[in-house]
N, C-alpha and C positions, 0 to 999 in steps of 0.2 A: 244827689248827683247820679246820673245814669252812667254806668260803666259799660262800655262796648267791648266785647271780646273779639279780638282780631284773630282770624284763623287763616293760615296760609296753606294752600293746597297745591300739590304738584302731582304729576302723573308719570308713570313709568314710560320709557326707561329712565332711571336716575343715573345721571352722568357725574362722575367724579374723577379727579386726577390722582393716579396712584403714585406719581413720581415725587416722593418726598426727597429731601436732601440726603437722608441716610440711605435710602434705597438706591439713589443714583450713585452715591459714593461706593457702595458695596458692589454694585454691578460693574462700575468702571474698574474697581480693584480685581474683580473676577476675570475680566477680559485681559488683564495684565498677567495673570497666572501662567498662560501658555508662553508668554515672552520670558518669564522667569525660568520656566522649566527648560525651554530650548537653550537659553544662554547657559544654564547650568550643565546641560549636556555638552555644550561646546567647550566650556572652560573649566568644568569640574568644581572642586571644592572652593576655589577662590571666588567664583561667582556666587555660590550658595552663601558663603560668609557675608559677602557684600549685600545681597538681598536681605538676609536676616538682620544684619546689623542696622541697616537703614530703617527698616520697619520697626525694629525694637526701639531704636533711638527716638523715632517719631512718637511711638506710644508712650514712652517715658516722659517726653516733653509735653505731650498732651495731658498726661496725668498730673504733671506739675502745674500746668496752666489751669486745670480743673480745680486743683487744691487752692490755688491763689484766688480764683474767681468764685469758688464754691458753686460751680456748675459742672455736673458730670457730663462730659462730652465724648468719652471714649467710644460710646456705642454708635455714634453717627458715621463712623467709617472714614471720616476725612483724614485722620491721622495715618491710617493704614494706606490710603491712596497716596498721600503725600510721600510717605516712606518708599512706596513702590516706584513712584515717578523719580524720586531722587536716585534710587538705586539704578533705575534704567539709564540715567545720564552718567553714571560712574564707569570708569574703565575697570575691567576685570582686575581684581587684586589690588584695588586702591587701599591704602592704609586705613585701618578701622576708624581712626579719628576723623577722616575726611567726611564719610557719610554721616557720622555721629554729629559733627559740628554743623553740617549742612541741614540735617533734620531739625536740630535744636534751633537754629537760626530761623528756619522756615516756620516752625510751629510757634515758638515763643515770641519772636520779634515781628515777623511779617503778619501772622494771623492773630495770635492771642493779644498782642499789645494794641491792636486796632479794633478789638471788640469781638474776636472769635469768628467762627464760620459765618460767611456772608458779609462781613464787614471789611475783609482784607481788600486793599486797593490794587494789589498785584498778585500774580499766581505764586503761592508760597513755595511750591516745589522748584520753580524756575529761579526764584530769588535765592533759595538755598544752593542751587547749582552755580549761580553767578557768584555767590559768596565763596564757594569752593574754588572757582576759577581765579578769583581775586587773591585768595590766600595761599593756595597750593597749586599754582599753574603747572609746575613740573609733574606732579602726581596726576593731574587731570589730563595730561597729554602722554602718559606712559601706558601704552597699549601692548597687548600680547597677542600672538597668533593663536587661533583655536587649535586644539591639540590634533584635530583631524587633518590640519594642513601641515603643522610643524612636525607631527609625529611624537613630540614630547611636550610636557607642560612648561609654561613660563618663558617661552621664547619671545622677546620683545621685538616689536616691529611698528612702523608707522602705518597709519590708516591709509587707504588708497587715495583719499583726497590730499592728505599731507604729502605723501610720496609723490603724487603726480604734480603737485605745485612746484617741486624742486627739479622737475625734469625739463629739459630743453628739447623742443621738437618743432619741426617745420609744419606748415599748414597742411602738408600732405601726409602727416603722420598722426593718426587719431590717438586719443588718449589711451584707449585700451591696448592698442598696438605698442604705444610707447611704454606702457607698464610692462608688457610682455618682453619687449626688447631690453628693458632694464632689469630683467630677471626677478620681477616682483612675484612672490610665491603664489601659486595657484594650486587648487586641489585637483585630485584625479577625477573627482565627480564633475567638476566644471568642464574639464577636457572631454569627458565621455558624453555629457549631455549636450555640450556645444557642438561636438562633432556629429552627433545624431541629428540635431535640429538642422544643421547645415546640409547634411546629406539628404535628409528626408523632406525638408521644407524650403529653406532659404535658397538652395542651389536651383530649385525650379523657378524661383523668382529673380534669378540672377543677382542675388544678394548674399551677404555673408555676415553671420553673427560673430563678432570678435570674442576671443576668450576673456573670461573675467566677469561677465554679467551674471552668470549663474551663481558664482561665489558671492556677489553683492546681494543677491536676492535671498539666498538661503543662510547667509551669515558666516560663510567661510572666509572671513577677513578680520583684521584687527579693527576694533572700534568699541564704543560704549556698549553696555549690556543690552540696552534697548535697540541698538542698531543691528544686533545679531539676529533678529527675528522679524524681518519686514513682513513676511507673510502672516505671522501671528498678529502683528500690529494692524495690518490691513483687515484681517477678519474681525478683530476687536472693534475697529472703526465702523465696520458694517453694523455690528450690534448696537453701538452707540447711536448711529444715525437712524437705524430702523426703529429703535425705541424712543427716538426724539429726546435723547439726553443731552445732545449738543446741537448747536445751530450749524447746519451744513454749509451755510453761506460763508462762514469764516474759513474753514480749511479749504473749501473749494476755491475761493478767491485767492487765498494765500498761495496754494500750489499752482494755480493757473498763472498768476503774475510771475512767480519765481521761475516756473518752467519756461514761460515766454521770454523773459529777460535772459535766462541762461541760454536759450536757443538763439536769440538774436545777437547777443554780445559775448557769450561764453563766460566762463568763470576763471579765466587765466590759465587754462590747462592746455597741453599740447594739442595742436590740430584744431583749435577753436578760433576760426576767423569769424568775420561778420556773417550772420545767418548760418553758422556751422557749429554752434555750441552743442555739446553733448548733454542735453537736458536729462536724459535717462540716468547717466552716470552722476550728474550733479544732484538729482533728487533721491537716488538710492544709496549714495555714498556717505550719508551722514544721518543726523537725527531729525531731518526735516519732517518726515511722515509722522513720527511719534509726537513731535511738538505740535504739529498742525491739528491733530485730532484730540490729543489728551491735555494739552496745556494752553495753546492759543484759544481753543474753544471753551475754556473754563467758564461756566455760566456766571460766576461771581465777578470775575475781573474783565469780562468782555461786554460789549454793548448789547442792547436788547432788540432794537428795531432792525428790520431786514437791510435797509439802506446803510445804516450805521455798521452793521456786521460786514457787509460787502466792502465798505471803505476801510474798516479795521483790518480785515483779512488781507486785502490788496496791499495795504501799507506795510503789514508784516512781511509779505512776500517780497516787496520791493526792498525793504531794509535788509532782509536776510540775504538777498542777492548782493547788495552793496557791501555788507560785512563779509560775505564769503569771497567776493571778488577782490576787495581792496583792504580787508581787515587784517589784523595781526595773526589771527588763527582762523581755521576753516569753520569752526562751529560757532558762528555768530548769531544763529537763529534764536538762541535763548535771550540774548540782549535785545534782539529785534522785538520780541514779544513784550519784554519788560518796558521798553521805551513806549510801546503803543498802549500798554496798561495805564501808563500815566496820562495819556491823552484821551482816554475813554470819555470823560465828562465833556470835553470839547467836541469830540466826534458826535456824541449824542445830541448836544446842543445844536451843532451845525445841521445834523440830519433833521431834527425837529423843526428848525427854522425853515429848511427847504420844503418840508411837507406843508407847513402853514402857508408859505408863499404859493405853492402849487394849488392849495385848496382855496386860495383867495381870502384867507383870514388875516394874513399879514403881508 
């Protein structure tokens, strides 16, 4: 019998994909470090403890899962990333057992119980956050002012979104003016920067930038730890998109639909009539940006095809608006993502069927 030796030849350049799951997780974690550092500057020791507690709990839970399954998975970085994302959703000074229980639930129940990394059917970090909201709603809504605003540590206050929801204002009173009229605390930096921009730029355009937006952007407001560093989140999202670690279609569709609906119908805040919603305030006053780039675009629990990603992201944006507008609390974006995680197989199937029909196959 003649044996034929098969030889495969290829020529340079040799192309390979460097994006392993471990590298992607570690890079995502690295982009969250500036968020952790800035929130620690704003809130001090209580923020540091929350970050470290969440990450440590996630690592311990991952080690326990590795011992049970006899597969060493601590080195893939997914546990560290999950812990960081859970901490980012926590209020400063949350009791230690809240991030611990959330991380344990995310790692052991949502991820390990379904087969580990790549087999989870919803985002583990968001599932852990939803678990915390369901079991400790009071702790998850107990926020404090950054010490740069309050002058001292530990002063409790409502987030701008929550505070604005309780205000009554006519259609001629915009939300930021209503907040200022209700003596909502603003930093001296906000006043100085806003005054400078109005004098040097907006006055020439016959416009005025209300007080408060600068505080929203730089984090001088009560909120979750991840809300306090919108600029750092934005820079991190640029890294993720440029390295193609996430699918841009998801956050783009999500933010576009949410912003459009907020502009058209408002989110129930003062001064928001039809076609007069404050989309900038709605998008910068919560965790929408963080969730859009770091959780909704999770490659494991999101669709693959471009059309499916657009539909998935747009649906999350619409649900986030509905939950924000008529829900029991302002941060409904986490539940919007989890609901759409469940529907991913149906979205993929619908998108595949549509492609086949357009191609004439079906």
